[in-house]
FIDREN-421745 format. One line per 4 residues: number of its first residue (from 0); for each residue x, y, z of N, C-alpha, C, CB. Coordinates in pm, whole numbers, plus 50000, padded with zeros to 5 digits. Glycine has a CB too. Example, Ala and Ser with C-alpha at 12.3 -4.5 7.8 and 13.67 -1.06 7.14 Angstrom:
% FIDREN-421745
0> 51319/49431/50780/51230/49550/50780/51320/49670/50780/51131/49553/50905  51285/49775/50708/51367/49894/50714/51290/50003/50787/51408/49940/50572
//
This chain:
% FIDREN-421745
0> 33301/58676/46227/33323/58823/46254/33424/58829/46412/33147/58906/46270  33499/58928/46375/33596/58952/46513/33592/59084/46526/33756/58906/46509  33553/59125/46660/33561/59225/46728/33670/59272/46841/33460/59217/46767  33768/59373/46786/33850/59390/46854/33845/59539/46924/33950/59355/46784
4> 33913/59582/47043/33907/59725/47080/34040/59790/47015/33900/59745/47250  34014/59884/46922/34082/59957/46834/34207/60023/46907/33988/60055/46771  34312/59904/46938/34450/59957/46999/34590/59899/46924/34456/59909/47165  34672/59936/46918/34804/59903/46852/34816/59754/46879/34934/59991/46911
8> 34815/59733/47006/34868/59578/47041/34767/59482/46979/34876/59544/47214  34648/59534/46983/34525/59410/46929/34527/59419/46760/34329/59459/46994  34564/59536/46720/34593/59545/46586/34713/59467/46526/34608/59676/46561  34800/59461/46599/34926/59382/46531/34896/59227/46579/35098/59443/46595
12> 34813/59199/46669/34773/59046/46699/34701/58994/46597/34689/59023/46822  34595/59094/46547/34480/59042/46450/34566/59028/46298/34329/59170/46442  34688/59142/46306/34741/59141/46172/34846/58996/46148/34828/59294/46154  34864/58942/46242/34965/58835/46298/34934/58700/46257/34970/58834/46450
16> 34814/58701/46281/34738/58578/46304/34631/58579/46185/34668/58575/46457  34538/58691/46137/34482/58693/46027/34515/58732/45902/34408/58735/46046  34636/58830/45911/34677/58887/45777/34587/58994/45738/34678/58782/45666  34606/59038/45615/34542/59154/45571/34384/59120/45557/34610/59202/45435
20> 34370/58986/45516/34228/58943/45484/34138/58941/45596/34225/58811/45428  34211/58950/45732/34159/58927/45834/34083/59088/45872/34271/58861/45930  34140/59157/45821/34080/59322/45843/33940/59316/45810/34152/59449/45736  33906/59239/45656/33769/59238/45630/33670/59180/45722/33754/59180/45518
24> 33686/59102/45784/33630/59020/45896/33607/59100/46034/33728/58902/45922  33659/59193/46048/33672/59248/46194/33605/59402/46194/33846/59254/46243  33548/59403/46327/33501/59523/46368/33567/59606/46488/33375/59497/46396  33594/59686/46469/33700/59775/46527/33578/59863/46641/33798/59891/46380
28> 33616/59837/46764/33548/59949/46862/33662/60035/46922/33458/59876/46994  33579/60168/46895/33644/60289/46963/33622/60313/47073/33624/60395/46918  33712/60257/47170/33652/60264/47316/33708/60388/47377/33689/60132/47411  33820/60423/47330/33864/60574/47356/33842/60664/47237/34019/60583/47391
32> 33851/60787/47270/33832/60889/47178/33905/60876/47032/33875/61009/47247  33836/60892/46930/33917/60868/46806/33998/60982/46815/33838/60854/46666  33985/61141/46819/34085/61237/46858/34053/61305/46984/34102/61336/46754  34127/61313/47067/34126/61418/47174/34087/61561/47136/34259/61424/47233
36> 34012/61598/47182/33984/61756/47149/34057/61854/47208/33856/61798/47182  34118/61834/47326/34212/61912/47413/34298/61842/47458/34162/61974/47517  34418/61813/47353/34534/61714/47398/34632/61799/47504/34631/61659/47252  34669/61742/47634/34742/61788/47745/34870/61736/47725/34687/61752/47877
40> 34894/61598/47729/35023/61567/47720/35070/61526/47593/35050/61480/47806  35209/61476/47594/35295/61431/47482/35195/61329/47413/35446/61360/47533  35158/61218/47488/35093/61103/47453/34947/61099/47403/35102/61029/47556  34885/61243/47453/34759/61227/47387/34792/61328/47236/34617/61287/47503
44> 34881/61405/47234/34925/61457/47073/34972/61353/46995/35046/61568/47066  35028/61236/47045/35081/61133/46989/34938/61068/46927/35174/61044/47095  34861/61033/47003/34746/60949/46969/34671/61034/46876/34659/60903/47095  34646/61171/46874/34594/61235/46760/34672/61219/46618/34586/61377/46795
48> 34811/61213/46620/34872/61216/46506/34861/61081/46452/35004/61264/46519  34889/60971/46559/34875/60813/46491/34720/60809/46447/34913/60668/46619  34638/60811/46480/34481/60804/46466/34419/60874/46343/34415/60871/46592  34512/60999/46337/34424/61085/46226/34529/61085/46105/34379/61263/46281
52> 34640/60965/46105/34708/60943/45992/34663/60896/45859/34784/60872/46023  34689/60903/45771/34663/60849/45644/34642/60687/45648/34781/60889/45551  34776/60645/45691/34779/60521/45716/34679/60447/45794/34882/60505/45762  34630/60505/45924/34559/60444/45986/34394/60463/45922/34591/60485/46122
56> 34394/60594/45841/34258/60587/45774/34247/60465/45690/34230/60710/45685  34361/60421/45613/34334/60322/45525/34316/60199/45575/34422/60315/45439  34330/60175/45727/34360/60054/45766/34203/60040/45824/34498/60039/45870  34137/60152/45887/34017/60149/45939/33904/60135/45806/34002/60281/46032
60> 33941/60213/45698/33853/60177/45593/33845/60023/45528/33889/60268/45491  33948/59943/45558/33934/59841/45512/33870/59722/45617/34055/59821/45457  33830/59797/45702/33758/59708/45812/33608/59697/45767/33767/59780/45972  33566/59576/45821/33416/59549/45812/33316/59647/45842/33385/59448/45892
64> 33354/59693/45975/33276/59786/46047/33379/59883/46153/33159/59695/46129  33353/59992/46175/33406/60047/46266/33291/60104/46380/33492/60143/46202  33304/60061/46487/33206/60099/46584/33229/60185/46672/33167/60012/46646  33144/60330/46684/33174/60433/46779/33072/60427/46893/33175/60571/46711
68> 33117/60489/47014/33000/60502/47106/32958/60630/47117/33024/60454/47237  33019/60725/47058/32929/60882/47052/32898/60928/46921/33011/61015/47115  32839/61040/46923/32792/61100/46799/32925/61213/46756/32626/61181/46830  32992/61221/46850/33119/61321/46796/33220/61245/46718/33206/61393/46923
72> 33241/61113/46751/33332/61058/46652/33283/61012/46553/33405/60969/46689  33159/60972/46544/33073/60961/46435/33078/61046/46302/32959/60979/46488  33074/61165/46378/33058/61285/46281/33203/61304/46214/33008/61430/46366  33308/61282/46293/33436/61318/46289/33495/61223/46160/33507/61294/46440
76> 33452/61091/46192/33493/60982/46101/33408/60970/45948/33471/60845/46188  33298/61040/45975/33181/61024/45845/33196/61147/45735/33003/61035/45912  33215/61277/45844/33211/61417/45781/33349/61450/45747/33148/61531/45876  33443/61428/45826/33574/61471/45780/33651/61388/45724/33643/61517/45867
80> 33661/61257/45788/33738/61178/45709/33651/61082/45610/33827/61102/45801  33528/61109/45592/33448/61048/45495/33474/60891/45466/33466/61127/45373  33433/60853/45583/33417/60712/45598/33272/60657/45590/33476/60675/45724  33285/60531/45515/33134/60499/45480/33108/60369/45583/33108/60455/45295
84> 33189/60311/45669/33186/60179/45740/33165/60201/45857/33297/60098/45733  33121/60297/45923/33117/60360/46069/32964/60318/46103/33149/60549/46077  32939/60273/46237/32818/60253/46288/32817/60325/46428/32786/60104/46294  32705/60407/46467/32722/60447/46620/32628/60362/46669/32696/60605/46666
88> 32675/60276/46802/32603/60222/46891/32656/60292/47029/32613/60068/46878  32580/60328/47101/32654/60394/47222/32619/60271/47331/32588/60569/47270  32710/60302/47450/32707/60187/47563/32583/60219/47638/32844/60185/47671  32534/60087/47706/32413/60114/47792/32433/60050/47914/32281/60067/47733
92> 32358/60034/48004/32370/59991/48151/32257/59926/48182/32390/60101/48250  32223/59852/48266/32119/59777/48338/32047/59883/48406/32172/59666/48439  31919/59878/48396/31833/59973/48458/31830/59953/48597/31701/59969/48408  31828/60029/48700/31805/60017/48834/31674/60058/48908/31899/60082/48885
96> 31560/60006/48908/31453/60039/48950/31449/60082/49105/31374/59940/48916  31404/60212/49113/31407/60281/49271/31542/60319/49293/31361/60175/49401  31643/60339/49205/31762/60381/49226/31760/60555/49276/31840/60345/49091  31661/60605/49226/31651/60767/49229/31575/60787/49360/31562/60842/49088
100> 31634/60859/49433/31587/60902/49563/31616/61031/49615/31630/60820/49651  31552/61094/49722/31594/61232/49770/31705/61211/49812/31516/61302/49869  31794/61327/49774/31906/61361/49807/31913/61436/49932/31955/61420/49709  32045/61446/49989/32069/61526/50096/32020/61663/50143/32173/61534/50090
104> 31967/61704/50215/31927/61842/50234/31976/61918/50373/31773/61842/50227  32127/61882/50400/32180/61927/50489/32268/62060/50456/32242/61825/50540  32226/62124/50351/32309/62264/50327/32438/62225/50255/32351/62348/50475  32451/62109/50214/32604/62067/50124/32544/62013/50002/32721/61932/50202
108> 32662/62005/49909/32647/61981/49780/32760/61856/49766/32669/62122/49687  32684/61741/49760/32763/61622/49753/32831/61591/49605/32668/61506/49796  32986/61629/49559/33016/61618/49451/33115/61485/49436/33063/61744/49415  33096/61409/49352/33156/61280/49332/33253/61298/49177/33019/61154/49325
112> 33379/61249/49176/33446/61235/49072/33468/61090/49113/33564/61335/49046  33459/61011/48975/33510/60862/48970/33560/60817/48843/33402/60765/49004  33702/60762/48837/33745/60748/48717/33931/60722/48758/33689/60893/48618  33966/60745/48624/34161/60746/48632/34188/60919/48673/34264/60700/48417
116> 34288/60908/48762/34356/61030/48846/34464/61071/48729/34439/60978/49016  34404/61140/48611/34514/61203/48526/34458/61313/48466/34574/61112/48418  34535/61399/48393/34531/61499/48333/34411/61504/48228/34653/61513/48285  34427/61394/48161/34318/61383/48034/34203/61337/48089/34355/61281/47909
120> 34188/61332/48237/34056/61340/48298/34016/61447/48360/34037/61253/48381  34118/61559/48337/34085/61682/48413/34118/61674/48564/33935/61712/48397  34202/61586/48608/34229/61613/48766/34280/61720/48804/34309/61529/48826  34374/61786/48717/34406/61936/48742/34317/62024/48779/34453/61993/48641
124> 34213/62004/48698/34109/62099/48715/34023/62078/48831/34029/62101/48602  34013/61938/48872/33927/61899/48979/34012/61959/49111/33900/61727/48979  34124/61930/49114/34229/61996/49231/34247/62117/49263/34348/61975/49214  34237/62230/49158/34200/62354/49180/34073/62395/49225/34219/62408/49085
128> 33965/62329/49188/33854/62348/49253/33837/62290/49397/33761/62303/49174  33894/62188/49429/33888/62119/49565/33976/62231/49657/33963/61947/49560  34064/62297/49622/34130/62408/49686/34071/62506/49734/34204/62458/49620  33994/62563/49633/33907/62665/49655/33757/62679/49694/33918/62715/49565
132> 33692/62559/49685/33564/62534/49718/33539/62565/49858/33532/62402/49689  33406/62633/49882/33365/62619/50042/33345/62490/50103/33237/62684/50070  33355/62464/50244/33327/62395/50309/33201/62294/50265/33324/62466/50403  33070/62384/50241/32953/62316/50211/32974/62232/50045/32824/62439/50217
136> 33073/62235/49997/33098/62148/49872/33177/62043/49934/33176/62222/49743  33116/61897/49938/33181/61790/49963/33209/61713/49878/33139/61734/50036  33360/61681/49847/33400/61601/49728/33431/61453/49767/33526/61665/49660  33397/61363/49691/33416/61213/49700/33495/61189/49569/33266/61122/49708
140> 33621/61155/49582/33716/61078/49488/33716/60965/49484/33830/61093/49499  33675/60872/49364/33703/60737/49365/33781/60702/49226/33569/60655/49387  33879/60633/49264/33983/60566/49138/34132/60554/49180/33986/60669/48992  34182/60564/49105/34347/60537/49083/34415/60599/48970/34379/60389/49061
144> 34526/60621/48945/34597/60699/48832/34726/60764/48890/34498/60817/48768  34801/60813/48773/34921/60900/48783/34944/61021/48889/34930/60956/48659  34782/61064/48898/34795/61204/48987/34718/61140/49126/34697/61370/48905  34728/61040/49206/34675/60993/49317/34758/61050/49436/34669/60844/49311
148> 34895/61075/49428/34939/61137/49529/34891/61287/49563/35065/61128/49513  34860/61371/49438/34838/61499/49449/34683/61477/49527/34849/61584/49295  34595/61420/49471/34456/61387/49504/34488/61361/49674/34387/61238/49402  34572/61271/49728/34574/61247/49864/34617/61348/49936/34642/61147/49895
152> 34690/61413/49877/34751/61546/49966/34619/61626/49999/34873/61658/49868  34548/61672/49871/34458/61772/49919/34348/61703/50041/34375/61832/49780  34300/61569/50001/34213/61524/50056/34267/61537/50217/34182/61391/49992  34386/61510/50248/34434/61486/50380/34405/61651/50450/34613/61424/50375
156> 34431/61752/50356/34448/61871/50433/34320/61933/50433/34555/61962/50382  34215/61907/50364/34067/61942/50375/33983/61837/50409/34014/61995/50255  33886/61897/50533/33789/61792/50579/33657/61783/50493/33750/61823/50727  33662/61853/50375/33541/61840/50285/33583/61777/50185/33475/61959/50240
160> 33659/61684/50148/33766/61596/50059/33795/61472/50082/33886/61643/50060  33708/61357/50048/33744/61196/50081/33780/61163/49963/33629/61090/50137  33912/61078/49989/33970/61018/49859/33949/60848/49904/34158/61074/49826  33875/60785/49815/33821/60646/49835/33912/60551/49780/33686/60624/49771
164> 33997/60584/49702/34067/60501/49612/33985/60407/49501/34146/60416/49698  34039/60291/49515/33938/60203/49408/33818/60145/49469/34013/60073/49343  33720/60159/49406/33558/60124/49468/33526/59990/49421/33424/60232/49409  33483/59896/49476/33433/59779/49435/33285/59769/49381/33450/59699/49538
168> 33250/59689/49296/33111/59691/49260/33023/59679/49380/33081/59583/49163  33071/59632/49494/32969/59608/49598/32947/59758/49686/33026/59474/49703  33075/59816/49682/33040/59965/49710/32983/60071/49652/33118/60014/49730  32993/60067/49490/32972/60169/49410/32815/60197/49412/33031/60138/49273
172> 32726/60130/49424/32593/60155/49468/32581/60303/49598/32543/59990/49536  32639/60267/49696/32638/60339/49810/32706/60464/49760/32705/60268/49930  32825/60461/49697/32853/60592/49652/32777/60684/49576/32944/60584/49594  32690/60637/49468/32615/60694/49406/32511/60750/49445/32596/60641/49341
176> 32456/60697/49562/32349/60727/49655/32420/60850/49717/32306/60600/49762  32486/60851/49762/32532/60970/49887/32570/61081/49794/32684/60924/50004  32583/61108/49683/32616/61202/49594/32508/61278/49530/32688/61146/49505  32540/61423/49516/32418/61492/49416/32475/61498/49282/32369/61655/49459
180> 32605/61529/49264/32652/61552/49127/32764/61477/49088/32683/61683/49106  32770/61432/48956/32912/61345/48899/32965/61476/48820/32880/61178/48773  33085/61533/48891/33192/61587/48818/33271/61532/48689/33275/61601/48905  33278/61557/48582/33362/61504/48478/33447/61595/48399/33283/61438/48391
184> 33545/61667/48457/33585/61769/48395/33695/61711/48273/33643/61870/48505  33674/61609/48215/33747/61512/48125/33773/61626/48026/33659/61366/48065  33909/61614/47954/33932/61643/47827/33901/61566/47712/34037/61663/47822  33886/61428/47730/33849/61340/47624/33760/61235/47670/33964/61282/47562
188> 33666/61202/47615/33588/61080/47665/33505/61015/47536/33478/61128/47792  33512/60885/47522/33415/60829/47399/33316/60809/47455/33445/60705/47320  33253/60709/47574/33124/60724/47605/33142/60669/47746/33018/60654/47506  33159/60751/47860/33181/60721/48000/33056/60635/48074/33203/60861/48073
192> 33124/60501/48122/33008/60450/48177/32968/60508/48324/33027/60303/48180  33051/60602/48377/33030/60667/48484/32933/60752/48492/33120/60717/48515  32916/60832/48348/32794/60916/48363/32641/60800/48328/32813/61066/48234  32654/60735/48264/32534/60661/48251/32526/60610/48382/32532/60554/48143
196> 32589/60537/48448/32562/60517/48604/32493/60611/48695/32680/60502/48667  32575/60706/48665/32524/60861/48761/32404/60884/48724/32607/61015/48734  32348/60892/48586/32208/60911/48546/32118/60836/48596/32190/60902/48426  32146/60703/48599/32063/60600/48656/32049/60602/48809/32116/60471/48614
200> 32114/60678/48877/32091/60752/49015/32025/60860/49025/32197/60788/49075  32031/60921/48927/31966/61056/48944/32047/61175/48948/31893/61058/49062  32186/61156/48951/32264/61253/48996/32268/61352/48820/32432/61174/49074  32314/61503/48882/32328/61601/48782/32475/61554/48730/32313/61764/48841
204> 32474/61587/48595/32614/61607/48553/32658/61710/48519/32649/61545/48468  32784/61728/48561/32860/61843/48549/32993/61830/48460/32891/61885/48685  32994/61825/48312/33087/61800/48251/33172/61925/48171/33037/61704/48179  33278/61876/48107/33344/62001/48017/33270/62000/47903/33506/61991/47974
208> 33303/62117/47837/33231/62126/47673/33314/62020/47582/33250/62305/47590  33428/61967/47622/33486/61881/47507/33413/61742/47516/33655/61861/47519  33359/61741/47651/33283/61577/47631/33133/61610/47667/33351/61432/47760  33090/61716/47615/32939/61743/47677/32864/61642/47581/32874/61925/47662
212> 32735/61586/47653/32650/61507/47616/32512/61570/47517/32617/61447/47745  32522/61707/47572/32423/61802/47506/32257/61731/47549/32460/61804/47313  32290/61736/47645/32145/61698/47761/32093/61831/47780/32185/61624/47941  31943/61799/47828/31895/61918/47905/31947/61972/48003/31797/61904/47948
216> 31958/62121/48039/31995/62168/48153/31955/62119/48275/31972/62272/48150  31860/62058/48299/31820/62009/48427/31880/61859/48463/31664/62011/48427  31977/61822/48379/32030/61683/48377/32188/61709/48333/31940/61578/48263  32213/61817/48279/32361/61844/48225/32418/61978/48259/32367/61834/48069
220> 32516/61999/48301/32582/62111/48312/32716/62103/48228/32602/62137/48454  32752/62179/48111/32878/62173/48057/32967/62314/48091/32858/62146/47903  33090/62315/48135/33140/62427/48191/33300/62407/48086/33144/62420/48390  33327/62529/48068/33470/62582/48031/33551/62535/48135/33485/62741/48019
//
């Protein structure tokens, strides 16, 4: 059995070495969203055209299995595209006993964003919020990407905004423990590991309706 992350380059390599017969031995992992619900850029729209094409559907139907990480992709592929070889197995992380603790009580709200700094991840939305938020909202941004410079400018101009750049595994524990909320204004997600990690530390998730996990209101708030 061959497991691939279902992207163009990996598919080309598979077909080159394994041929058409190799498809029947392959499990394709959809680690990026199958269809972006709110495409913003040209490449997001191109992704939807390519992934939703008849040719792609024929390739996917030829595979042994298609592995999706969330129920939205599972519903799209089984109900809209009528695929029979789709399996839903979500991401998981190691439990962290004792990681949930009392949060800060100094009349501030500590908000964390961690991930790629791009429009698909909703960084433009985050920037607007940072510019208008009161000083009692303290933002920590961790990650890198094409909108890094915009984040750096705002973080330098406002005392309540801290840009940490790339955060190593040794630092991530402290970052989660210092915050109250994980903000995920993303326009497309498959199954964000940041969400699972934040939940394991007891953070409230504030995300967009496009990536909502439909959890209880005491755990997750989805905003337009």
